[in-house]
NUVO-236424 format. One line per field, with one value per residue: residue in three letters; x, y, z of N, C-alpha, C in turn. Coordinates in steps of 0.001 Angstrom, whole numbers. Layout:
N
guza: ala:...
n_x: X:...
n_y: Y:...
n_z: Z:...
ca_x: X:...
ca_y: Y:...
ca_z: Z:...
c_x: X:...
c_y: Y:...
c_z: Z:...
% end
This chain:
84
guza: met:ala:asp:ala:asp:his:val:val:tyr:val:leu:lys:cys:ala:asp:gly:ser:leu:tyr:thr:gly:tyr:thr:thr:asp:leu:glu:arg:arg:val:ala:glu:his:asp:ala:gly:asp:gly:ala:lys:tyr:thr:arg:gly:arg:thr:pro:val:glu:leu:cys:tyr:his:glu:gly:tyr:glu:ser:lys:ser:ala:ala:met:ser:arg:glu:tyr:glu:ile:lys:gln:leu:thr:arg:thr:gln:lys:glu:arg:leu:val:gly:leu:glu
n_x: 6798:5881:5048:2376:-1283:-2464:-2115:-582:806:2749:3193:5119:4225:4780:5072:6095:4049:2595:1124:-1238:-2177:-4183:-4056:-4636:-3091:134:1850:431:-1158:397:1231:-1292:-1484:427:-128:-2246:-4564:-5113:-6052:-7817:-6750:-4225:-4003:-2932:-519:1436:4677:4475:6077:6870:7384:7245:6201:3669:2929:173:-1747:-4918:-7905:-8735:-6635:-4581:-6350:-6496:-3944:-3388:-5313:-4230:-1446:-2460:-3072:-1474:1353:3247:5927:5812:5408:7480:9296:8911:8627:11543:12735:13505
n_y: -15090:-12612:-12248:-12719:-12464:-11229:-8555:-7954:-5019:-2785:208:2848:5458:9112:10429:8375:6421:3134:1495:-534:-2648:-3583:-5186:-5238:-4331:-2796:-899:1125:1568:2031:4298:5689:6722:7960:9834:11518:10103:7551:5267:6825:6966:7694:9944:12835:12143:11812:12031:8374:5291:2208:-290:-2993:-5643:-9018:-11559:-12948:-15825:-16145:-13999:-14427:-15396:-13741:-10907:-12493:-12472:-9805:-8980:-10344:-9149:-6714:-7102:-7529:-6243:-2981:-3121:-5684:-5805:-4003:-5616:-7328:-6284:-5570:-2968:-2636
n_z: 1115:164:-2139:-1253:-767:867:4015:6518:8391:10317:11060:12032:13364:13455:16350:17543:18061:17330:14572:13437:11235:8032:4718:908:-1145:-162:-904:-1696:484:2730:1286:1296:4149:4757:3235:4929:4863:5240:7890:10293:13052:11845:10608:11016:12847:10725:9307:7926:9072:7716:8885:9839:8180:6926:4827:3863:2632:3042:3392:5962:7491:7839:9020:11506:12241:12562:14456:16535:16889:17449:20124:21206:23798:24063:24174:23609:20548:19757:20148:18081:15753:15493:17031:19405
ca_x: 5501:6230:4101:1273:-2166:-2916:-454:-688:1591:2773:4040:5895:4063:5627:4727:6621:3139:2782:-52:-1416:-3356:-4163:-4358:-3780:-1893:845:2459:-1048:-1875:1290:1172:-2688:-1306:1265:-856:-3135:-5739:-5789:-7053:-8155:-5125:-2565:-3889:-1996:810:2220:4865:4622:7130:6347:8791:6921:5046:3730:2099:-810:-2838:-6183:-8092:-8918:-5416:-4499:-7008:-6475:-2510:-3851:-5932:-2964:-349:-3102:-3447:427:2280:4001:7155:6287:5212:8718:10529:8240:9266:12379:12622:13637
ca_y: -14132:-11034:-12086:-12601:-11214:-10313:-8196:-7274:-4337:-2370:1441:3654:7149:10452:10332:7307:5096:2235:1230:-1943:-2738:-4967:-4699:-6062:-3381:-2446:-36:1945:1462:3210:6026:6217:6941:9001:11421:11787:9754:6449:5648:8097:7056:7812:11081:14158:11255:11396:11212:7019:4507:1027:-875:-4543:-6994:-10472:-12106:-14561:-16207:-15518:-12548:-14707:-15931:-12099:-10564:-13299:-12315:-8590:-9230:-11153:-8445:-5491:-7193:-7337:-4905:-2119:-3824:-7038:-5268:-3696:-6778:-7986:-5513:-5011:-1809:-2792
ca_z: 1381:-146:-3090:-696:-1071:2390:4129:7939:8314:11414:10894:13247:13483:13621:17322:17628:18159:16004:13920:12719:9657:7032:3553:80:-1861:792:-1146:-1607:1539:3261:483:2170:5771:4335:3087:5638:3743:5661:9168:11215:13345:11993:10672:12042:13214:9554:8289:8807:8091:7571:9664:9791:7206:7031:3541:3873:1688:3197:4432:7606:8489:7790:10125:13036:12976:12899:16022:17670:17130:18404:21221:22153:24358:23274:24541:22636:19419:19879:19828:16681:14141:15746:17260:20898
c_x: 4975:5258:2437:-75:-2809:-2152:-1138:631:1613:3690:3810:5601:5023:5727:5361:5581:3514:1494:413:-2295:-3028:-4812:-4238:-3235:-1123:1262:1264:-1204:-930:1188:-133:-2098:-712:880:-1867:-4596:-6298:-6274:-7103:-7122:-4069:-2739:-3799:-839:1226:3579:4785:5558:6475:7493:8326:5659:4922:2873:1517:-1596:-4055:-6322:-7869:-7745:-4912:-4901:-7129:-5128:-2757:-4004:-5194:-2225:-922:-2969:-2194:595:3138:5330:6961:6120:6868:9260:10055:8976:10886:13261:12867:15294
c_y: -13083:-11113:-12072:-11931:-10660:-9796:-7472:-6276:-3710:-1079:2322:4950:7975:10557:9752:6106:4087:1866:234:-2052:-3917:-4538:-5457:-5756:-2564:-1185:1315:2574:2321:4522:6891:7078:7615:10415:11925:11020:8324:6043:6629:8399:7747:9498:12037:13257:11145:12327:9568:6331:3067:328:-2547:-5049:-7805:-10306:-13006:-14780:-16219:-14785:-13138:-14976:-14526:-11455:-11080:-13084:-10461:-8204:-9600:-10014:-6433:-5801:-7695:-6215:-4301:-2757:-5077:-6765:-4449:-4140:-7533:-6928:-4954:-3613:-1810:-2546
c_z: 1058:-1430:-2452:-893:-121:3041:5161:8064:10013:10588:11725:12397:13809:15251:18278:18333:16787:16116:13261:12057:8803:5399:2046:-971:-526:605:-1064:-605:2686:2928:1408:3541:5645:4132:3732:5040:4684:7151:10097:12459:13117:11402:11656:12963:11946:9781:9277:8496:8614:8090:9927:8708:6966:5603:4120:2660:1391:4020:5863:8074:8934:9047:11272:13220:13282:13984:17157:18205:18158:19603:21843:22821:23516:23033:23303:21268:18497:19288:18412:15841:14498:15960:18838:20819
% end
């Protein structure tokens, strides 16, 4: 799945919080977040560290998974990404 076109990812921010997002270019998107040009949430919480990602063949599948991850509790997210 590493070559999938649609990627859901989880970042660990400098303040210890977790951010979940969607992209079609993971390397570029993580760099944008790290530079403070990503989502409003991650600005001011840099540097960020990519700690998890999943690839999907369709945008709809990736967006559904992003929503699922965002609904998880902090503990469930930590378990998912291996930070537990």
